[in-house]
MIKOL-600625 format. One record per residue (C-alpha): residue number from 1; x, y, z; residue in three letters. Coordinates in Angstrom, 3 decimals, padded with zeros to 6 digits. Each point is the difference from the previous one (the first is absolute). Layout:
<pts>
{pt NUM {X Y Z} 'ALA'}
...
</pts>
This chain:
<pts>
{pt 1 {109.271 105.226 098.331} 'MET'}
{pt 2 {-000.833 -002.634 -002.623} 'GLU'}
{pt 3 {-003.067 000.879 -002.053} 'LEU'}
{pt 4 {-001.500 -001.962 -002.899} 'PRO'}
{pt 5 {000.413 001.373 -003.517} 'ALA'}
{pt 6 {-003.719 000.839 -000.220} 'SER'}
{pt 7 {000.284 002.212 003.098} 'VAL'}
{pt 8 {003.192 001.641 -001.235} 'THR'}
{pt 9 {-001.636 000.679 -003.381} 'GLY'}
{pt 10 {-003.050 001.522 001.665} 'GLY'}
{pt 11 {002.173 002.201 002.194} 'LEU'}
{pt 12 {001.927 001.086 -003.076} 'GLY'}
{pt 13 {-003.204 001.569 -001.314} 'LEU'}
{pt 14 {000.150 002.505 002.863} 'LEU'}
{pt 15 {003.260 001.313 -001.398} 'GLY'}
{pt 16 {-001.296 000.296 -003.559} 'ASN'}
{pt 17 {-000.992 003.627 -000.700} 'LYS'}
{pt 18 {-002.231 -001.125 -002.862} 'ALA'}
{pt 19 {-002.244 -001.860 002.494} 'HIS'}
{pt 20 {000.425 002.046 003.189} 'PHE'}
{pt 21 {000.714 003.563 -001.132} 'ALA'}
{pt 22 {000.904 001.416 003.412} 'THR'}
{pt 23 {001.589 -001.415 003.172} 'PRO'}
{pt 24 {-003.204 001.012 001.795} 'ALA'}
{pt 25 {-001.895 -002.746 -001.858} 'ALA'}
{pt 26 {002.282 -002.688 001.439} 'GLY'}
{pt 27 {-000.376 001.449 003.500} 'VAL'}
{pt 28 {-003.794 000.168 -000.424} 'ALA'}
{pt 29 {-000.093 -003.637 -001.087} 'LEU'}
{pt 30 {002.177 -000.979 002.982} 'THR'}
{pt 31 {-002.270 001.842 002.424} 'LYS'}
{pt 32 {-003.025 -001.663 -001.591} 'ALA'}
{pt 33 {001.622 -003.440 000.358} 'ALA'}
{pt 34 {000.886 000.650 003.641} 'VAL'}
{pt 35 {-003.531 001.189 000.819} 'SER'}
{pt 36 {-001.433 -003.177 -001.537} 'VAL'}
{pt 37 {002.498 -002.223 001.845} 'LEU'}
{pt 38 {-000.851 001.748 003.268} 'LEU'}
{pt 39 {-003.704 -000.565 -000.776} 'LYS'}
{pt 40 {-000.798 003.726 000.081} 'VAL'}
{pt 41 {-001.582 000.038 -003.470} 'THR'}
{pt 42 {-000.821 -002.383 -002.795} 'THR'}
{pt 43 {002.171 -000.269 -003.091} 'GLU'}
{pt 44 {-002.561 001.702 -002.219} 'ALA'}
{pt 45 {-000.407 002.947 002.391} 'GLU'}
{pt 46 {003.732 000.422 000.555} 'ALA'}
{pt 47 {001.103 -000.170 -003.638} 'VAL'}
{pt 48 {-002.973 001.702 -001.663} 'ASP'}
{pt 49 {000.027 002.853 002.517} 'GLY'}
{pt 50 {003.549 001.097 -000.838} 'GLU'}
{pt 51 {000.185 002.881 -002.465} 'ALA'}
{pt 52 {003.677 -000.742 -000.765} 'ALA'}
{pt 53 {-000.993 -003.408 -001.417} 'LEU'}
{pt 54 {-002.777 001.173 -002.351} 'LYS'}
{pt 55 {002.102 -000.012 -003.184} 'GLY'}
{pt 56 {001.625 -003.410 000.562} 'VAL'}
{pt 57 {-001.094 -002.971 -002.125} 'ASP'}
{pt 58 {-002.113 -002.438 002.093} 'ARG'}
{pt 59 {002.023 -003.103 -000.938} 'ALA'}
{pt 60 {003.271 001.755 000.818} 'THR'}
{pt 61 {-001.480 001.291 003.246} 'LEU'}
{pt 62 {-001.094 -003.499 001.059} 'LYS'}
{pt 63 {003.375 -001.530 -000.805} 'GLN'}
{pt 64 {001.912 002.721 001.876} 'ALA'}
{pt 65 {-002.448 -000.196 002.927} 'TYR'}
{pt 66 {000.400 -003.781 000.315} 'ALA'}
{pt 67 {003.786 000.276 -000.126} 'ALA'}
{pt 68 {-000.008 002.787 002.564} 'LEU'}
{pt 69 {-002.203 -001.992 002.385} 'VAL'}
{pt 70 {002.344 -002.981 -000.366} 'SER'}
{pt 71 {003.017 002.179 000.748} 'LEU'}
{pt 72 {-001.619 001.638 003.029} 'LEU'}
{pt 73 {-001.135 -003.305 001.501} 'LEU'}
{pt 74 {003.294 -001.761 -000.646} 'GLU'}
{pt 75 {001.978 002.897 001.460} 'ALA'}
{pt 76 {-002.250 000.211 003.071} 'ALA'}
{pt 77 {000.125 -003.763 000.483} 'LYS'}
{pt 78 {003.803 000.075 000.156} 'HIS'}
{pt 79 {000.084 003.334 001.909} 'ASN'}
{pt 80 {001.995 001.728 -002.738} 'LYS'}
{pt 81 {001.104 003.608 000.360} 'THR'}
{pt 82 {-000.814 002.973 -002.186} 'GLU'}
{pt 83 {003.425 -000.361 -001.641} 'ALA'}
{pt 84 {-000.733 -003.650 -000.877} 'ASP'}
{pt 85 {-003.281 000.918 -001.675} 'VAL'}
{pt 86 {001.665 002.856 -001.854} 'LYS'}
{pt 87 {002.729 -002.386 -001.208} 'ALA'}
{pt 88 {-002.615 -002.532 -001.170} 'ALA'}
{pt 89 {-001.784 002.730 -001.957} 'LEU'}
{pt 90 {003.262 001.199 -001.544} 'GLU'}
{pt 91 {000.806 -003.606 -000.983} 'ASP'}
{pt 92 {-003.325 000.029 -001.862} 'ALA'}
{pt 93 {001.171 003.035 -002.020} 'LYS'}
{pt 94 {-001.888 002.616 002.032} 'VAL'}
{pt 95 {001.980 003.240 000.185} 'SER'}
{pt 96 {001.241 001.252 003.353} 'GLU'}
{pt 97 {-002.291 003.049 -000.021} 'ASP'}
{pt 98 {-003.020 -002.330 -000.336} 'ARG'}
{pt 99 {001.235 -002.823 002.245} 'ALA'}
{pt 100 {000.772 002.254 002.976} 'GLY'}
{pt 101 {-003.547 001.316 000.600} 'PRO'}
{pt 102 {-001.499 -003.476 -000.468} 'ILE'}
{pt 103 {002.439 -001.453 002.536} 'ALA'}
{pt 104 {-000.817 002.862 002.380} 'ALA'}
{pt 105 {-003.705 -000.905 -000.092} 'VAL'}
{pt 106 {000.954 -003.593 000.835} 'TYR'}
{pt 107 {002.238 001.144 002.886} 'ALA'}
{pt 108 {-002.816 002.100 001.465} 'ALA'}
{pt 109 {-002.409 -002.975 000.024} 'GLU'}
{pt 110 {002.305 -002.953 000.813} 'ILE'}
{pt 111 {-001.272 -000.440 003.565} 'VAL'}
{pt 112 {-003.652 -000.119 -001.086} 'GLU'}
{pt 113 {000.788 -002.330 -002.912} 'LEU'}
{pt 114 {001.813 -002.427 002.315} 'ARG'}
{pt 115 {-002.941 000.122 002.418} 'THR'}
{pt 116 {-002.419 -000.968 -002.771} 'VAL'}
{pt 117 {002.347 -002.770 -001.158} 'LEU'}
{pt 118 {000.285 -001.437 003.511} 'SER'}
{pt 119 {-003.773 -000.332 000.275} 'SER'}
{pt 120 {-000.359 -001.611 -003.419} 'THR'}
{pt 121 {000.450 -003.705 -000.434} 'GLY'}
{pt 122 {-001.112 -003.031 -001.881} 'PHE'}
{pt 123 {000.309 -002.651 002.720} 'GLY'}
{pt 124 {-002.649 -002.346 001.228} 'PHE'}
{pt 125 {-001.758 000.726 003.297} 'PRO'}
{pt 126 {001.507 -001.561 003.150} 'HIS'}
{pt 127 {-002.213 -001.867 002.451} 'VAL'}
{pt 128 {000.274 001.734 003.387} 'VAL'}
{pt 129 {-002.931 -001.480 001.933} 'ASP'}
{pt 130 {-002.758 -002.568 -000.264} 'ALA'}
{pt 131 {-003.502 -000.217 001.462} 'ASP'}
{pt 132 {-002.119 -003.113 -000.117} 'TRP'}
{pt 133 {-003.427 -001.224 001.022} 'ARG'}
{pt 134 {-001.482 -003.474 000.153} 'LEU'}
{pt 135 {-003.560 -000.477 -001.251} 'ASP'}
{pt 136 {-001.845 -003.270 000.200} 'TYR'}
{pt 137 {-002.525 -000.637 -002.757} 'TYR'}
{pt 138 {-002.755 -002.365 001.013} 'MET'}
{pt 139 {-002.029 000.217 -003.221} 'LYS'}
{pt 140 {-000.293 002.093 -003.146} 'ASP'}
{pt 141 {-002.516 000.728 -002.778} 'ASN'}
{pt 142 {000.602 -003.235 -001.874} 'GLN'}
{pt 143 {000.868 -002.556 002.657} 'LEU'}
{pt 144 {-001.866 -000.803 003.175} 'GLU'}
{pt 145 {003.142 -000.831 001.993} 'LYS'}
{pt 146 {003.477 001.366 -000.639} 'VAL'}
{pt 147 {001.582 -000.037 003.474} 'ASN'}
{pt 148 {003.339 001.333 -001.078} 'GLN'}
{pt 149 {002.333 002.684 001.410} 'PRO'}
{pt 150 {001.114 002.867 -002.235} 'VAL'}
{pt 151 {002.832 002.342 000.882} 'TYR'}
{pt 152 {-000.275 003.636 -001.090} 'LEU'}
{pt 153 {003.475 001.532 -000.277} 'ILE'}
{pt 154 {001.037 003.604 -000.574} 'ARG'}
{pt 155 {003.657 000.818 -000.696} 'LEU'}
{pt 156 {000.986 003.613 000.687} 'LYS'}
{pt 157 {002.692 001.259 -002.344} 'THR'}
{pt 158 {002.463 002.844 -000.281} 'GLU'}
{pt 159 {001.307 001.459 -003.249} 'GLN'}
{pt 160 {002.609 002.748 -000.524} 'ASN'}
{pt 161 {000.029 000.783 003.709} 'GLY'}
{pt 162 {-003.759 000.577 000.172} 'GLY'}
{pt 163 {-003.125 -002.077 000.545} 'LYS'}
{pt 164 {-000.710 -002.322 -002.883} 'GLY'}
{pt 165 {-003.173 -001.784 -001.063} 'PRO'}
{pt 166 {-001.403 -002.700 002.268} 'ASP'}
{pt 167 {-000.215 -003.511 -001.455} 'VAL'}
{pt 168 {-003.028 -002.002 001.108} 'GLN'}
{pt 169 {-000.873 -003.617 -000.684} 'PHE'}
{pt 170 {-001.783 -002.965 001.507} 'SER'}
{pt 171 {001.384 -003.497 000.276} 'ALA'}
{pt 172 {-000.918 -003.392 001.386} 'SER'}
{pt 173 {002.259 -001.756 002.484} 'LEU'}
{pt 174 {001.620 -002.058 -002.796} 'GLU'}
{pt 175 {000.633 003.075 -002.147} 'GLU'}
{pt 176 {001.546 001.806 002.966} 'LEU'}
{pt 177 {002.286 -002.960 000.756} 'GLN'}
{pt 178 {001.056 -000.070 -003.660} 'ASP'}
{pt 179 {000.784 003.736 000.155} 'LEU'}
{pt 180 {002.113 -000.467 003.148} 'VAL'}
{pt 181 {001.922 -002.896 -001.584} 'ASN'}
{pt 182 {000.626 002.026 -003.178} 'THR'}
{pt 183 {001.312 002.921 002.072} 'LEU'}
{pt 184 {002.288 -002.339 001.968} 'LYS'}
{pt 185 {001.384 -001.448 -003.256} 'ASP'}
{pt 186 {000.617 003.497 -001.352} 'ALA'}
{pt 187 {001.730 000.983 003.242} 'SER'}
{pt 188 {002.284 -003.040 -000.167} 'ARG'}
{pt 189 {000.927 000.783 -003.602} 'ASN'}
{pt 190 {001.041 003.537 000.980} 'LEU'}
{pt 191 {002.527 -001.167 002.591} 'LYS'}
{pt 192 {003.584 000.001 -001.290} 'PRO'}
{pt 193 {001.515 -003.374 -000.728} 'VAL'}
{pt 194 {003.335 -000.569 001.730} 'SER'}
{pt 195 {002.626 -001.893 -001.965} 'ILE'}
</pts>
């Protein structure tokens, strides 16, 4: 598993006895990271509530925590095994007696971590349905006669497999025709060009 140097350096802190005196501190930090990733607790509650982490410098703790979260997410994303995580930790100069328990915590939570990852995304919502209504304005506050149709459109969206926010707007007939033409142009540009 390829990890950036900043992550490897942060993981290396877990193996340094000057920063993390006992293997239990690394396991406690791993459990705290997993509980935050699984949205069970907040970062402050998870890290501050651990007695094994009380004597660790805050800057060191943050750096090791960030590296550990990166490792856990990257390993879960690629469905890595406990042995792969242990090897990645040993590559970062974490001793075997410290890497084993950390990898075991990962192995126990891999299914839940992958579930959280599958429901997390950064994509735009997809339009799945549209509702529309035609209103005819005869006059308004400022003009005596308007006599113009206005279309009220609501696009229903879906995001990450669930219901997304509805998009609502109003448009005149000309604006609606312009929207349709723009969508047709975009559709034509998406079609593959045969050579």
